[in-house]
Structure formats: C-alpha cells, structure tokens
N, C-alpha and C positions, 0 to 999 in steps of 0.2 A: 052391571059391572063393566067398566071400561076395558076394552080389549086392546092391549098394546102390541099384540103379536104381529109379526111381519114375516115375509119370506125373502131370502136373499141367497142366490146361487142354488136354488132348490132346497135350501135348508130352512126349516121352520125355527124362527127365533122368538124368544119371549118378549122382545122389545126391539126397537131400532138402534139401541145403544151398543155400538161396537168399538172396541179399543183397537186403534190402529197400531201398525208395526212401530215398535219403540222399545227403549229399555224397560218399560213397564211390563213387558211380556217375556223377559229374558230368562225366567226361571219358572219351574212348575209351581213353586210356592206363590209367586206373584200372580200367576194365572188363576190360582185357587182364590186368592184374595179379591181379584177383580170380579170373579164370578159371584162371590159372596156379597160384593158391593153392588151388584146389579148388572154387570156386563152380560150382554146376550151372546157375544162371540168375541174372540180375540184373534189378532193377527200377530204371529211371532215376528221377531226382528228378522230383517232380510239377511240372506246369505248372498254375497255378491258374485257376479260373473267373474270378476277379476280374481277373487279368492280361489274359485274352482279351477280357473285357467292356470293360475300360478302353480297350484298343487299338481295339476296334470303335466305341465311343462317341466316342473322339477323332477317328477317321476321319469318322464321320457329322457331327460338329460342323463340322469344317473343310470338308467337301465342301458343306455347306449354307450356310456363312457368306456372307452378302451376295447370295446368288442370288435372294432375294425382291425385290431392288431393281435389281440390275445384271446384265443378260444376259451382258455381257462377263466377268463374274466366273467363268463356266464355264472360261475359259481360264487361270485362276489356281489350278486345283485342285492341291493338294499331291500329291507322288508317293505312290501307294498303298504302295510298297515301304517307305517310311519308317515305316509303321505295322505292318509285318510282322516287326519285329525279334524280339519274343518268340516269335511263331509259327515263323519260319524258323530261328531259333537252335535251337529245340527239335527241329524236324524234321531239321535237319542233324546234331544230336547223335545222333538215332536212326540215321541213315544211316551215320555214321562209326563208331558203336559196332558196328553190324551188320557193317561191313567188316572189323573187326579181331577180332571174337569168334566163337568156334565154338560158343558156348552160346546158348540163347534170351535175347533182349533184350525185356523188357516195358516199355511206356510207362506213364505214370501221369498221370491227370487228377484234380485235386482240386477238387471242387465239391459243391453240394448241391441245385441246381435244374435243371429241364429248360428249355432255351432254345436260341436259335439257335447258341450257341457249341458245341453238341455236334457240329456238322458238322466241327469240328476233329478229331474222332475218325476221320473218314474219311481225313483227310490223314495222321494218324498211321499208319493202316493202309497207305496208299500209300507212306509213307516206309520201310516194311519191318519195323515192330514185329511181333514174333511173337504178342503178345497185349496187352491193355490192362487196366490196373487202375484202376477208378473208386474214388477215395478219397473217400467220402461223409462228410466231416467237417462236421457242422452243429451249431450251438449255439442252441437255441431260447431267445429272450428275450421274445417277445411272448406274453402270456397268452391272447390270442385265438386263437392257432394251436393246434389240437388235435394229439394224437399221431398220429391217423389221417391228418391232413393232411400232417404231416411224412413219414410213411412212404409215403404215396401219391406225394409228390414224388420220393422215391428210386425207387419203382417206375417212375414215368413217365420219369425220367432214364435208367434202364437200358433201358426199352422203346425210347426214341428212339435211343439209341446202338446197341442191337442191330439196329434197323431200317436203320441206315445203314452198318453194318460187317459183315464176315464173320469177322474174327479173334475168338478167344475173349475173353470178358469176365469179369474177376473184380471183385467188389464188396467193398471194404474197409469194414467196418462199425464203428461205435462200439458199446460195450456198453450205452449208456443208452437202451434201448427197453423199452416196457411188456411186450412179448412177443417175445423174440428168435426162438423157434421159429416163430411165426406169420409174422414178417417174412421169415425164412429160407425158409419154404415158399412164400410169395408170390413171392419172387425166383427161387426154383427153378422155379416154374411158368412164368415168362415166359422161361426159357431161360438164366438166368445160369449161366455155366460153373464158377464157383468163388466161394466166400465166404472172405474173409480176416478172421480174428478175432485181435485187434481193433485199431482205431485207438487211439492214445494220447490221453488228454484233457489238453491243455496248459492250465495254469491260471496266471493272473497272480499276482504277489506284491504285497504292500502295503508301500510305503515310508512308514512313519509319521513319519519326520523331515521329509521333503520333501513329504508328502501327495501322493504319486504312486502310481499303479497301473502296475506294470512287467511286461512279458512275461518269462517264465522258461522255460528249456528244460533239463530234466535227462535224463540218459541212463537207459535202462530198468534195472530191477533184476530179478534172477532170481525174486523172490517175485511179480512181476507175472504170471508165467506161469500161476499157479494159476487165475486167472479164465478164461484162454484154454483151459486144459485142461478145465475144468468144462463150458463150453459146447460145445467140440468133441466131448467124450464124449457129451453129450446129443443133439447133432444127427447124429452119425455113424450112418449106416445109414438115415436117414429122407429123405435128399436124393439127387438125381442129381448135384448140383453137388459138385465137390471142396471140401475144406476145407484152408486154409492157416493155420498158427499163427504169429503174429508178436507180439512184445512180451515181453521177459523170457527169450528164448532165448540162453543164454550158454555152454552146455557140451554135450558129447555126451549127458550124462544128460538135459538139457532136450530135446534132439532126440528121444531115445528116448521120453520121456514124450509128446511131441507126436504121434509116430507111433502109439504105443499108444492114445492117446485117440481117434485116428481121422484125423489129419491126413495129407495127401499130402506136404506139405513143411513145413519149419520155416524161417522167415525171420528174419534177424538183421541188425543194424546196430550197435547200441550196443556189443556185445561186441567187434566189430572195431575200433570207434573207440577202445575202451579198450586192447585188447591188440595191435592191429595186424592187418593182412590175413593174416599168417602163422597167425593163430589158427584159420583155416579148416582148415589142414592138421592142426593139433593135434586139432581136433574130429573130423575124419574118422578119424584114427588111433585115437583113443579109442573112437570108434563101432565100428570094425572089431574092436578088441580085446575090447570088451564082448560083441559078438555072437558072437565066436569062443568066449569063455569060457562063454557061456550057450547055445551050440549052436544059434544062429539062422543059417539059410542065406541069408535075404533080408529086406529091409525089408517086403515084402508079407506075410511070415509073421507079423509082429507087429502089423500095422496093425489098430487097433480092439480089441485084446485087453483093454484096460482101459476100453472105452467102456461106456455104461450098459447097452447090450443084451448085453454079454458077461460082466459080473460078476454073481455070484449075489445079491449084496446091493446094491440100487439106492438105498438110503437116503442114502448120501453125496452123491448128486446132487439130493436132494429136501429137504423140510423136516426130515426125520429127522436130517440132518447138523447142522442148526442146534441142535436140542435136544441131540444127543449131544455136540457140541463144547462147548457151554456147561456141560453137566453134568460132563464130564470135567475141565474147568478148575477148577470149583468143588471137586471131590473132591481134586484135587492141592493146592489152596490150604489145605484143612482137614485134610489128612493129618498 
C-alpha cells in the first residue's frame, strides 16, 4: 500500500496536501469540508499586525482621554471587551475549527515587525492552534532602510514569538531578499521549525482614465511554482527546518515536483478556488496513480530526489542555467 504520510512542523500528516491561508478556511464548516475532501492540514486566514495594533492603539487613546484633567474620568473607561473583537473572533475561530477537525489546524499572523503585538501568539497557542505560521509580508519603500535591517527585523520577530510560545513556528518568506540562503540559515539557527516558500507579491494596477492606483488580486498560476521549486531544491539538506512549497500548486504533478525538490508539504488555495474543494480528492487520486505507475512506495522515498544535492548536474540551479537557457532560445530562433 502506498504511504502518503509526511511530517511537517513535528506533526504527522496523512498526506502532503495542505490548504493554505485563504477564505477557504474562514469557518469551521469549511475546515470540516476540506478535511472530508482530503486536506491533511489547514492554515486559517491571517490576522494582521495592523489589525492588532489599531485595536491596541484605540484602546490606549480612549483609556487616556481626559485623565490628565479629570480624576473622575477613570470611571468612564470604555469596556476593554469592545476592543477585543478582532482578537477574540480569531481565537474563537481557532477553538471552533479545532473542535470539528481531526487534522492539524495552523494559525497565521501576518506582520513584519517585532513589537508588543507578538504576545497575541501566546493567546493563539492557548486557543489550541497546532502551530503558527508567521507570514512576513513586507514591502520596503524607505531608501534609508538597508536589507540587513529588514532581515534583522524578521529575525527579531521570530525570536520574540519563539520566546513566548512552545508550539512549532513556520515563517512564510517573500522571494525578494538579497541572499535567501543566508536568511534561511539565520532563521534556522534561532529554531524556526519550517520555512514556507513563498509569499505572493500583490501589486497594484494603474487606472489611467481615473488616475487611480487600485489594489488587484489574481489567483496563482502553475508557472509560479518554478521559483518555489528552485529555492526549495537549493535549500534542501542544508537546514534543520522543514520546507513547505506554496504558490502555483495546482495538480498532482505540481505536488510531486514540490516533494522531489525537497518540500515536506505542498500548500494550495488558488486551485481549490478555481476547481472547488473536491479538487483535493482528484489530486490525491492522481498522486496515488502516478506513484503506483512509477513504483514509489512512499512520499519519503522521493523527497529531495531532484534537489541540488541529488542531481549530477547542479548548473540548472546556478548561473549556468541562465547562460544555457538564453543560448538554447537563440538557437531555436535561428534554426
């Protein structure tokens, strides 16, 4: 019998099929349907650093308003609970999802800086989340901020969250760093349990008729997977942390590529938004069929088989690939 089980963040999963943070996981009922369709784990939608900071700031402003002049103002403090809506709604979602799901439920915090809001990670742990994914989406616009400062901010964020929690921590990175291997090694050194490659870069569009810059969101495409495979294959074997591949996973073939590059799991959302939750069952069926046809007995057997350390020619992962690709294209055009 073919064994699809894998381990991610110290959690034993029935397969490498994980549903990433998205509207697909925003209710306990949806989480339950995803489990029934074949999901091995789910990541809940992110709660954002800005949400938590705004709530905290609003509370601080109201608690301090007027107290410098009127001692009796202390009796008019607003109810603390009114500022906990975002906090409590999210924590309650974790509890409810855990109550209906037999698969691991991961929470997600989206932020870029270390600060007092990281204490919310402890509450996430207490609510029962099996692990926490730190979605470190940051977009530098200040020319005075160096790349080292940006990366040190991520390191400090993870360090603070690790200090306050005991559940496994995954860090979801963007691909826009000067040296991804160096940042990965630094995160690995401070005990990061997994790296998720990669966050998608959402870019605004320009409305030239109305002179507006508007946010846009497009679903992932299979060709986006190539960037993830490239860096997973390079990092595999050099880290203690697990690697998760996300972005562009749409088919069983994509899952196989992610595992062969060195990933523990393959995460998806766009494919399920396009094809429906039942697409999970199709992917699993196709995965089993391919493994049987190619005489693989387990997921573990193929992991890392196409990583940089496993292939005889490493040039596709290095500058040689750049030269070879451009040369081959020129030859085809002139033939």
